[in-house]
TIVEX-699853 format. One record per residue (C-alpha): x negated, y, z negated; residue in three letters; residue number from 1. Coordinates in steps of 0.5 Angstrom, whole numbers. Layout:
<atoms>
+-------+-------+-------+------+-----+
!     u !     v !     w ! code ! pos !
+-------+-------+-------+------+-----+
!     X !     Y !     Z !  ALA ! NUM !
...
+-------+-------+-------+------+-----+
</atoms>
This chain:
<atoms>
+-------+-------+-------+------+-----+
!     u !     v !     w ! code ! pos !
+-------+-------+-------+------+-----+
!    18 !    47 !   -22 !  UNK !   1 !
!    19 !    40 !   -21 !  UNK !   2 !
!    25 !    37 !   -26 !  UNK !   3 !
!    25 !    30 !   -29 !  UNK !   4 !
!    31 !    26 !   -26 !  UNK !   5 !
!    33 !    23 !   -33 !  UNK !   6 !
!    30 !    26 !   -39 !  UNK !   7 !
!    30 !    24 !   -46 !  UNK !   8 !
!    35 !    30 !   -48 !  UNK !   9 !
!    41 !    32 !   -45 !  UNK !  10 !
!    39 !    39 !   -47 !  UNK !  11 !
!    36 !    43 !   -41 !  UNK !  12 !
!    34 !    50 !   -44 !  UNK !  13 !
!    35 !    57 !   -41 !  UNK !  14 !
!    38 !    57 !   -34 !  UNK !  15 !
!    33 !    62 !   -32 !  UNK !  16 !
!    27 !    57 !   -34 !  UNK !  17 !
!    24 !    54 !   -28 !  UNK !  18 !
!    21 !    47 !   -29 !  UNK !  19 !
!    21 !    41 !   -34 !  UNK !  20 !
!    22 !    43 !   -41 !  UNK !  21 !
!    17 !    38 !   -44 !  UNK !  22 !
!    12 !    39 !   -39 !  UNK !  23 !
!    12 !    47 !   -40 !  UNK !  24 !
!     6 !    51 !   -43 !  UNK !  25 !
!     7 !    54 !   -50 !  UNK !  26 !
!     6 !    61 !   -47 !  UNK !  27 !
!    12 !    60 !   -42 !  UNK !  28 !
!    16 !    57 !   -47 !  UNK !  29 !
!    15 !    61 !   -53 !  UNK !  30 !
!    13 !    68 !   -50 !  UNK !  31 !
!    17 !    68 !   -43 !  UNK !  32 !
!    14 !    67 !   -36 !  UNK !  33 !
!    11 !    74 !   -36 !  UNK !  34 !
!     6 !    72 !   -41 !  UNK !  35 !
!     3 !    66 !   -38 !  UNK !  36 !
!    -2 !    66 !   -33 !  UNK !  37 !
!     0 !    61 !   -27 !  UNK !  38 !
!    -6 !    57 !   -26 !  UNK !  39 !
!    -7 !    56 !   -34 !  UNK !  40 !
!     0 !    54 !   -34 !  UNK !  41 !
!    -1 !    49 !   -29 !  UNK !  42 !
!    -7 !    46 !   -32 !  UNK !  43 !
!    -3 !    45 !   -38 !  UNK !  44 !
!     3 !    42 !   -34 !  UNK !  45 !
!    -3 !    37 !   -31 !  UNK !  46 !
!    -5 !    35 !   -38 !  UNK !  47 !
!     2 !    33 !   -40 !  UNK !  48 !
!     2 !    29 !   -33 !  UNK !  49 !
!    -4 !    25 !   -35 !  UNK !  50 !
!    -2 !    24 !   -42 !  UNK !  51 !
!     5 !    21 !   -39 !  UNK !  52 !
!     0 !    16 !   -35 !  UNK !  53 !
!    -4 !    15 !   -41 !  UNK !  54 !
!     2 !    13 !   -46 !  UNK !  55 !
!     7 !    11 !   -42 !  UNK !  56 !
!    12 !    16 !   -45 !  UNK !  57 !
!    14 !    24 !   -44 !  UNK !  58 !
!    10 !    29 !   -48 !  UNK !  59 !
!    12 !    31 !   -55 !  UNK !  60 !
!    16 !    24 !   -54 !  UNK !  61 !
!    19 !    24 !   -62 !  UNK !  62 !
!    22 !    31 !   -60 !  UNK !  63 !
!    29 !    29 !   -58 !  UNK !  64 !
!    32 !    36 !   -58 !  UNK !  65 !
!    29 !    43 !   -55 !  UNK !  66 !
!    29 !    46 !   -62 !  UNK !  67 !
!    25 !    40 !   -64 !  UNK !  68 !
!    20 !    42 !   -58 !  UNK !  69 !
!    20 !    49 !   -60 !  UNK !  70 !
!    18 !    48 !   -67 !  UNK !  71 !
!    12 !    43 !   -65 !  UNK !  72 !
!     9 !    48 !   -60 !  UNK !  73 !
!     9 !    53 !   -66 !  UNK !  74 !
!     6 !    48 !   -70 !  UNK !  75 !
!     1 !    47 !   -64 !  UNK !  76 !
!     2 !    39 !   -65 !  UNK !  77 !
!    -2 !    35 !   -59 !  UNK !  78 !
!     3 !    33 !   -53 !  UNK !  79 !
!     2 !    26 !   -55 !  UNK !  80 !
!     1 !    21 !   -61 !  UNK !  81 !
!    -5 !    17 !   -61 !  UNK !  82 !
!    -1 !    11 !   -63 !  UNK !  83 !
!     2 !    11 !   -56 !  UNK !  84 !
!    -4 !    11 !   -52 !  UNK !  85 !
!    -4 !     5 !   -48 !  UNK !  86 !
!   -10 !     0 !   -49 !  UNK !  87 !
!   -16 !     1 !   -44 !  UNK !  88 !
!   -15 !     8 !   -43 !  UNK !  89 !
!   -22 !    11 !   -43 !  UNK !  90 !
!   -24 !    16 !   -49 !  UNK !  91 !
!   -26 !    21 !   -44 !  UNK !  92 !
!   -19 !    21 !   -40 !  UNK !  93 !
!   -16 !    23 !   -47 !  UNK !  94 !
!   -21 !    28 !   -48 !  UNK !  95 !
!   -20 !    31 !   -42 !  UNK !  96 !
!   -12 !    31 !   -43 !  UNK !  97 !
!   -14 !    35 !   -50 !  UNK !  98 !
!   -18 !    40 !   -46 !  UNK !  99 !
!   -12 !    41 !   -41 !  UNK ! 100 !
!    -7 !    42 !   -47 !  UNK ! 101 !
!   -11 !    47 !   -51 !  UNK ! 102 !
!    -6 !    52 !   -54 !  UNK ! 103 !
!   -11 !    58 !   -52 !  UNK ! 104 !
!   -10 !    58 !   -45 !  UNK ! 105 !
!   -17 !    62 !   -44 !  UNK ! 106 !
!   -20 !    55 !   -46 !  UNK ! 107 !
!   -17 !    51 !   -41 !  UNK ! 108 !
!   -21 !    48 !   -35 !  UNK ! 109 !
!   -20 !    50 !   -28 !  UNK ! 110 !
!   -17 !    45 !   -23 !  UNK ! 111 !
!   -24 !    44 !   -20 !  UNK ! 112 !
!   -27 !    42 !   -27 !  UNK ! 113 !
!   -22 !    38 !   -28 !  UNK ! 114 !
!   -23 !    34 !   -21 !  UNK ! 115 !
!   -30 !    33 !   -23 !  UNK ! 116 !
!   -29 !    30 !   -29 !  UNK ! 117 !
!   -23 !    26 !   -27 !  UNK ! 118 !
!   -28 !    23 !   -21 !  UNK ! 119 !
!   -33 !    22 !   -27 !  UNK ! 120 !
!   -28 !    18 !   -31 !  UNK ! 121 !
!   -26 !    14 !   -24 !  UNK ! 122 !
!   -34 !    12 !   -23 !  UNK ! 123 !
!   -35 !    10 !   -30 !  UNK ! 124 !
!   -28 !     5 !   -29 !  UNK ! 125 !
!   -31 !     2 !   -23 !  UNK ! 126 !
!   -38 !     1 !   -25 !  UNK ! 127 !
!   -34 !    -2 !   -32 !  UNK ! 128 !
!   -30 !    -7 !   -28 !  UNK ! 129 !
!   -35 !    -9 !   -23 !  UNK ! 130 !
!   -32 !    -6 !   -17 !  UNK ! 131 !
!   -37 !    -5 !   -11 !  UNK ! 132 !
!   -37 !    -3 !    -4 !  UNK ! 133 !
!   -38 !    -8 !     1 !  UNK ! 134 !
!   -45 !    -9 !     4 !  UNK ! 135 !
!   -43 !    -6 !    11 !  UNK ! 136 !
!   -41 !     1 !     7 !  UNK ! 137 !
!   -47 !     1 !     3 !  UNK ! 138 !
!   -51 !     0 !    10 !  UNK ! 139 !
!   -48 !     6 !    12 !  UNK ! 140 !
!   -50 !    10 !     6 !  UNK ! 141 !
!   -43 !    11 !     3 !  UNK ! 142 !
!   -42 !    12 !    -4 !  UNK ! 143 !
!   -36 !    11 !    -9 !  UNK ! 144 !
!   -35 !    19 !    -9 !  UNK ! 145 !
!   -35 !    18 !    -1 !  UNK ! 146 !
!   -29 !    22 !     2 !  UNK ! 147 !
!   -24 !    18 !     6 !  UNK ! 148 !
!   -26 !    18 !    14 !  UNK ! 149 !
!   -27 !    14 !    20 !  UNK ! 150 !
!   -34 !    12 !    21 !  UNK ! 151 !
!   -36 !    10 !    28 !  UNK ! 152 !
!   -40 !     3 !    29 !  UNK ! 153 !
!   -46 !     4 !    34 !  UNK ! 154 !
!   -46 !     0 !    40 !  UNK ! 155 !
!   -50 !    -6 !    39 !  UNK ! 156 !
!   -49 !    -6 !    31 !  UNK ! 157 !
!   -47 !   -12 !    28 !  UNK ! 158 !
!   -40 !   -10 !    26 !  UNK ! 159 !
!   -39 !    -7 !    33 !  UNK ! 160 !
!   -41 !   -13 !    37 !  UNK ! 161 !
!   -38 !   -18 !    32 !  UNK ! 162 !
!   -31 !   -15 !    33 !  UNK ! 163 !
!   -32 !   -13 !    41 !  UNK ! 164 !
!   -34 !   -21 !    42 !  UNK ! 165 !
!   -27 !   -23 !    38 !  UNK ! 166 !
!   -23 !   -18 !    42 !  UNK ! 167 !
!   -25 !   -20 !    49 !  UNK ! 168 !
!   -25 !   -27 !    47 !  UNK ! 169 !
!   -18 !   -27 !    46 !  UNK ! 170 !
!   -16 !   -22 !    50 !  UNK ! 171 !
!   -20 !   -23 !    56 !  UNK ! 172 !
!   -26 !   -21 !    60 !  UNK ! 173 !
!   -23 !   -15 !    63 !  UNK ! 174 !
!   -21 !   -12 !    57 !  UNK ! 175 !
!   -26 !    -6 !    55 !  UNK ! 176 !
!   -27 !    -4 !    48 !  UNK ! 177 !
!   -28 !     3 !    48 !  UNK ! 178 !
!   -29 !     4 !    40 !  UNK ! 179 !
!   -30 !     1 !    33 !  UNK ! 180 !
!   -29 !     5 !    27 !  UNK ! 181 !
!   -30 !     3 !    20 !  UNK ! 182 !
!   -25 !     6 !    15 !  UNK ! 183 !
!   -28 !     9 !     9 !  UNK ! 184 !
!   -23 !    10 !     4 !  UNK ! 185 !
!   -25 !     8 !    -3 !  UNK ! 186 !
!   -19 !    10 !    -7 !  UNK ! 187 !
!   -15 !     5 !    -2 !  UNK ! 188 !
!   -20 !     0 !    -2 !  UNK ! 189 !
!   -20 !     0 !   -10 !  UNK ! 190 !
!   -13 !    -1 !   -10 !  UNK ! 191 !
!   -14 !    -7 !    -5 !  UNK ! 192 !
!   -19 !   -10 !    -9 !  UNK ! 193 !
!   -15 !   -10 !   -16 !  UNK ! 194 !
!    -9 !   -13 !   -12 !  UNK ! 195 !
!   -14 !   -18 !    -9 !  UNK ! 196 !
!   -17 !   -20 !   -16 !  UNK ! 197 !
!   -10 !   -21 !   -18 !  UNK ! 198 !
!    -8 !   -26 !   -13 !  UNK ! 199 !
!   -14 !   -30 !   -14 !  UNK ! 200 !
!   -13 !   -30 !   -21 !  UNK ! 201 !
!    -6 !   -33 !   -19 !  UNK ! 202 !
!    -9 !   -38 !   -14 !  UNK ! 203 !
!   -14 !   -42 !   -18 !  UNK ! 204 !
!   -20 !   -37 !   -16 !  UNK ! 205 !
!   -19 !   -36 !    -9 !  UNK ! 206 !
!   -15 !   -30 !    -6 !  UNK ! 207 !
!   -15 !   -34 !     1 !  UNK ! 208 !
!   -18 !   -27 !     4 !  UNK ! 209 !
!   -18 !   -27 !    12 !  UNK ! 210 !
!   -18 !   -21 !    17 !  UNK ! 211 !
!   -12 !   -20 !    21 !  UNK ! 212 !
!   -10 !   -16 !    27 !  UNK ! 213 !
!    -4 !   -11 !    26 !  UNK ! 214 !
!    -1 !    -6 !    31 !  UNK ! 215 !
!     4 !    -1 !    31 !  UNK ! 216 !
!     8 !     2 !    37 !  UNK ! 217 !
!    10 !     9 !    34 !  UNK ! 218 !
!     5 !    14 !    35 !  UNK ! 219 !
!     2 !    17 !    28 !  UNK ! 220 !
!     4 !    11 !    24 !  UNK ! 221 !
!    -3 !     8 !    25 !  UNK ! 222 !
!    -6 !    14 !    22 !  UNK ! 223 !
!    -2 !    14 !    16 !  UNK ! 224 !
!    -4 !     7 !    15 !  UNK ! 225 !
!   -11 !     9 !    15 !  UNK ! 226 !
!   -10 !    14 !    10 !  UNK ! 227 !
!    -5 !    12 !     5 !  UNK ! 228 !
!    -4 !     4 !     6 !  UNK ! 229 !
!     2 !     0 !     9 !  UNK ! 230 !
!     9 !     1 !     7 !  UNK ! 231 !
!    13 !    -6 !     7 !  UNK ! 232 !
!    19 !    -3 !     8 !  UNK ! 233 !
!    17 !     0 !    15 !  UNK ! 234 !
!    19 !    -7 !    18 !  UNK ! 235 !
!    27 !    -5 !    16 !  UNK ! 236 !
!    32 !   -11 !    16 !  UNK ! 237 !
!    32 !   -14 !    23 !  UNK ! 238 !
!    27 !   -20 !    21 !  UNK ! 239 !
!    32 !   -25 !    19 !  UNK ! 240 !
!    26 !   -30 !    18 !  UNK ! 241 !
!    22 !   -26 !    13 !  UNK ! 242 !
!    25 !   -20 !    11 !  UNK ! 243 !
!    21 !   -13 !    10 !  UNK ! 244 !
!    14 !   -14 !    10 !  UNK ! 245 !
!     7 !   -13 !    13 !  UNK ! 246 !
!     7 !   -17 !    19 !  UNK ! 247 !
!     0 !   -19 !    21 !  UNK ! 248 !
!    -3 !   -24 !    27 !  UNK ! 249 !
!    -9 !   -28 !    27 !  UNK ! 250 !
!    -9 !   -27 !    35 !  UNK ! 251 !
!   -10 !   -20 !    38 !  UNK ! 252 !
!    -6 !   -22 !    44 !  UNK ! 253 !
!     0 !   -23 !    39 !  UNK ! 254 !
!    -1 !   -16 !    36 !  UNK ! 255 !
!    -2 !   -13 !    43 !  UNK ! 256 !
!     5 !   -14 !    44 !  UNK ! 257 !
!     7 !    -8 !    39 !  UNK ! 258 !
!     2 !    -3 !    41 !  UNK ! 259 !
!     4 !     4 !    44 !  UNK ! 260 !
!     4 !     3 !    51 !  UNK ! 261 !
!     5 !    10 !    53 !  UNK ! 262 !
!    -3 !    10 !    56 !  UNK ! 263 !
!    -8 !     5 !    59 !  UNK ! 264 !
!   -12 !     6 !    52 !  UNK ! 265 !
!    -9 !     3 !    46 !  UNK ! 266 !
!   -11 !     1 !    39 !  UNK ! 267 !
!   -10 !    -4 !    34 !  UNK ! 268 !
!   -12 !    -5 !    26 !  UNK ! 269 !
!   -17 !   -10 !    24 !  UNK ! 270 !
!   -14 !   -11 !    17 !  UNK ! 271 !
!   -17 !   -15 !    10 !  UNK ! 272 !
!   -11 !   -19 !     7 !  UNK ! 273 !
!   -11 !   -23 !     1 !  UNK ! 274 !
!    -6 !   -28 !     3 !  UNK ! 275 !
!    -6 !   -32 !    -4 !  UNK ! 276 !
!    -2 !   -38 !    -4 !  UNK ! 277 !
!     2 !   -39 !     3 !  UNK ! 278 !
!    10 !   -40 !     3 !  UNK ! 279 !
!    14 !   -41 !     9 !  UNK ! 280 !
!    22 !   -40 !     8 !  UNK ! 281 !
!    28 !   -43 !    11 !  UNK ! 282 !
!    31 !   -38 !    16 !  UNK ! 283 !
!    37 !   -34 !    12 !  UNK ! 284 !
!    42 !   -37 !    17 !  UNK ! 285 !
!    41 !   -44 !    14 !  UNK ! 286 !
!    42 !   -42 !     7 !  UNK ! 287 !
!    48 !   -44 !     3 !  UNK ! 288 !
!    51 !   -37 !     2 !  UNK ! 289 !
!    51 !   -36 !    10 !  UNK ! 290 !
!    54 !   -43 !    12 !  UNK ! 291 !
!    60 !   -41 !     7 !  UNK ! 292 !
!    61 !   -34 !    10 !  UNK ! 293 !
!    61 !   -38 !    17 !  UNK ! 294 !
!    66 !   -43 !    15 !  UNK ! 295 !
!    70 !   -37 !    12 !  UNK ! 296 !
!    69 !   -33 !    19 !  UNK ! 297 !
!    72 !   -39 !    23 !  UNK ! 298 !
!    78 !   -39 !    19 !  UNK ! 299 !
!    79 !   -31 !    22 !  UNK ! 300 !
!    82 !   -29 !    29 !  UNK ! 301 !
!    76 !   -25 !    31 !  UNK ! 302 !
!    74 !   -23 !    38 !  UNK ! 303 !
!    67 !   -25 !    40 !  UNK ! 304 !
!    64 !   -18 !    39 !  UNK ! 305 !
!    67 !   -17 !    32 !  UNK ! 306 !
!    65 !   -24 !    30 !  UNK ! 307 !
!    57 !   -22 !    32 !  UNK ! 308 !
!    58 !   -16 !    28 !  UNK ! 309 !
!    60 !   -19 !    22 !  UNK ! 310 !
!    55 !   -24 !    22 !  UNK ! 311 !
!    49 !   -19 !    23 !  UNK ! 312 !
!    52 !   -15 !    17 !  UNK ! 313 !
!    52 !   -21 !    13 !  UNK ! 314 !
!    45 !   -22 !    15 !  UNK ! 315 !
!    43 !   -15 !    13 !  UNK ! 316 !
!    46 !   -16 !     7 !  UNK ! 317 !
!    42 !   -22 !     5 !  UNK ! 318 !
!    36 !   -19 !     7 !  UNK ! 319 !
!    37 !   -13 !     2 !  UNK ! 320 !
!    38 !   -18 !    -4 !  UNK ! 321 !
!    31 !   -18 !    -8 !  UNK ! 322 !
!    30 !   -25 !    -8 !  UNK ! 323 !
!    30 !   -25 !     0 !  UNK ! 324 !
!    25 !   -20 !     1 !  UNK ! 325 !
!    20 !   -23 !    -3 !  UNK ! 326 !
!    16 !   -29 !    -4 !  UNK ! 327 !
!    17 !   -34 !   -10 !  UNK ! 328 !
!    13 !   -33 !   -17 !  UNK ! 329 !
!     6 !   -35 !   -16 !  UNK ! 330 !
!     6 !   -34 !    -8 !  UNK ! 331 !
!     4 !   -28 !    -5 !  UNK ! 332 !
!     5 !   -28 !     3 !  UNK ! 333 !
!     9 !   -32 !     8 !  UNK ! 334 !
!     7 !   -36 !    14 !  UNK ! 335 !
!    11 !   -32 !    20 !  UNK ! 336 !
!    14 !   -36 !    25 !  UNK ! 337 !
!    15 !   -33 !    32 !  UNK ! 338 !
!    21 !   -36 !    36 !  UNK ! 339 !
!    21 !   -38 !    43 !  UNK ! 340 !
!    27 !   -42 !    44 !  UNK ! 341 !
!    27 !   -48 !    39 !  UNK ! 342 !
!    19 !   -47 !    38 !  UNK ! 343 !
!    16 !   -45 !    32 !  UNK ! 344 !
!     9 !   -43 !    32 !  UNK ! 345 !
!     5 !   -41 !    26 !  UNK ! 346 !
!     2 !   -35 !    29 !  UNK ! 347 !
!     3 !   -29 !    24 !  UNK ! 348 !
!     3 !   -28 !    16 !  UNK ! 349 !
!     8 !   -23 !    13 !  UNK ! 350 !
!     5 !   -20 !     7 !  UNK ! 351 !
!    10 !   -18 !     2 !  UNK ! 352 !
!     6 !   -13 !    -3 !  UNK ! 353 !
!     3 !    -7 !     1 !  UNK ! 354 !
!    -3 !    -7 !    -3 !  UNK ! 355 !
!    -5 !   -14 !    -1 !  UNK ! 356 !
!    -8 !   -11 !     6 !  UNK ! 357 !
!   -13 !    -6 !     7 !  UNK ! 358 !
!   -14 !    -3 !    14 !  UNK ! 359 !
!   -22 !    -4 !    15 !  UNK ! 360 !
!   -23 !    -3 !    22 !  UNK ! 361 !
!   -19 !     1 !    28 !  UNK ! 362 !
!   -21 !    -2 !    35 !  UNK ! 363 !
!   -20 !     2 !    41 !  UNK ! 364 !
!   -19 !    -1 !    48 !  UNK ! 365 !
!   -17 !    -1 !    55 !  UNK ! 366 !
!   -13 !    -8 !    57 !  UNK ! 367 !
!   -15 !   -11 !    64 !  UNK ! 368 !
!   -11 !   -15 !    68 !  UNK ! 369 !
!    -3 !   -15 !    65 !  UNK ! 370 !
!    -3 !   -20 !    60 !  UNK ! 371 !
!     2 !   -26 !    59 !  UNK ! 372 !
!     7 !   -26 !    53 !  UNK ! 373 !
!     3 !   -30 !    48 !  UNK ! 374 !
!    10 !   -33 !    46 !  UNK ! 375 !
!    12 !   -35 !    54 !  UNK ! 376 !
!    10 !   -41 !    57 !  UNK ! 377 !
!     4 !   -38 !    60 !  UNK ! 378 !
!     1 !   -36 !    54 !  UNK ! 379 !
!     3 !   -41 !    49 !  UNK ! 380 !
!    -3 !   -46 !    49 !  UNK ! 381 !
!    -8 !   -40 !    47 !  UNK ! 382 !
!    -5 !   -38 !    41 !  UNK ! 383 !
!    -9 !   -39 !    35 !  UNK ! 384 !
!    -6 !   -41 !    28 !  UNK ! 385 !
!    -9 !   -39 !    21 !  UNK ! 386 !
!   -12 !   -45 !    20 !  UNK ! 387 !
!   -16 !   -45 !    27 !  UNK ! 388 !
!   -18 !   -38 !    25 !  UNK ! 389 !
!   -21 !   -39 !    18 !  UNK ! 390 !
!   -25 !   -44 !    21 !  UNK ! 391 !
!   -28 !   -40 !    26 !  UNK ! 392 !
!   -35 !   -37 !    26 !  UNK ! 393 !
!   -32 !   -30 !    26 !  UNK ! 394 !
!   -28 !   -31 !    20 !  UNK ! 395 !
!   -34 !   -33 !    16 !  UNK ! 396 !
!   -39 !   -27 !    18 !  UNK ! 397 !
!   -34 !   -22 !    17 !  UNK ! 398 !
!   -32 !   -24 !    10 !  UNK ! 399 !
!   -40 !   -24 !     9 !  UNK ! 400 !
!   -40 !   -17 !    11 !  UNK ! 401 !
!   -34 !   -14 !     7 !  UNK ! 402 !
!   -34 !   -18 !     1 !  UNK ! 403 !
+-------+-------+-------+------+-----+
</atoms>
């Protein structure tokens, strides 16, 4: 019953007809809803969706009116034209589309059979383009068709001890690691792998891949990230320096500040990140546009409260501009700057495209003694920079396991 928001025609068909005309099964269009078996009609619709993906065009693209569409259906024309098929589209996918859009409803496959064929097509694509699972996944018996799940790393295993050692070293010896879980999500990893290759190709063959910490203060957000990946817009528009993006830390103490603090037990994600070329942008309040705004504001008689409100609105306006919400071309990440007075410290990396980050592990822990704010005077000296981290033994060993 979905409808296309911008269709190729202004004609929407009969008012009583439910759905998007160009994706409807022929028996529904020609004989009415009562003549259509719901499951078989759905298979036709799904086949049309796949045809849309394979060609980049709506089904029956050349039919610019509903009358032309009905004529094509009576003549049993294919839902897509061969010349519209995008380069690289697997032949097996086209064959599956043809099965799903068979004019004889009883000849269409079941959805279970469609899923099985799609999985086979995906595996053939993955083997063809060289995508493979990390060594650590293979050691756990994972395969390309493994369902998404969290696999607990056994105490004493290489991954467990490596991650525990790093967390305790950074957070302090009184910190207790309760659990280390590996995120087995093949679909999400494949998306990340494609993005990592793209970043590497634009960066002289080096994706500048690192493992960084990420924490969230909202319950439920962590599960969403593990399942569906990051949403770069979740940071909102309150980040004057770097705008919307995924904020990741080299040092676990920095991410620890953001963890949900409703109980003594907390958790953080350890994330694979394809940084690419690093870019550091000047604060927006130093831009020419903002300075011109301040000069204009100075000529107006405003209270301190109204002045501050106008300045905040202007900052948000600048952050909504596409040029300020992403890196320049050929740059893929930004080096974050945490502000403590006038001090600048490169302690965070801001990733502007969500598929540049894959949540590889979840670490559940219990902090010991109260930790000082890592950006306070008491915590300044212990923070790692990105260069410090990439030169560490942990970084080299982790990359070896996860490549």
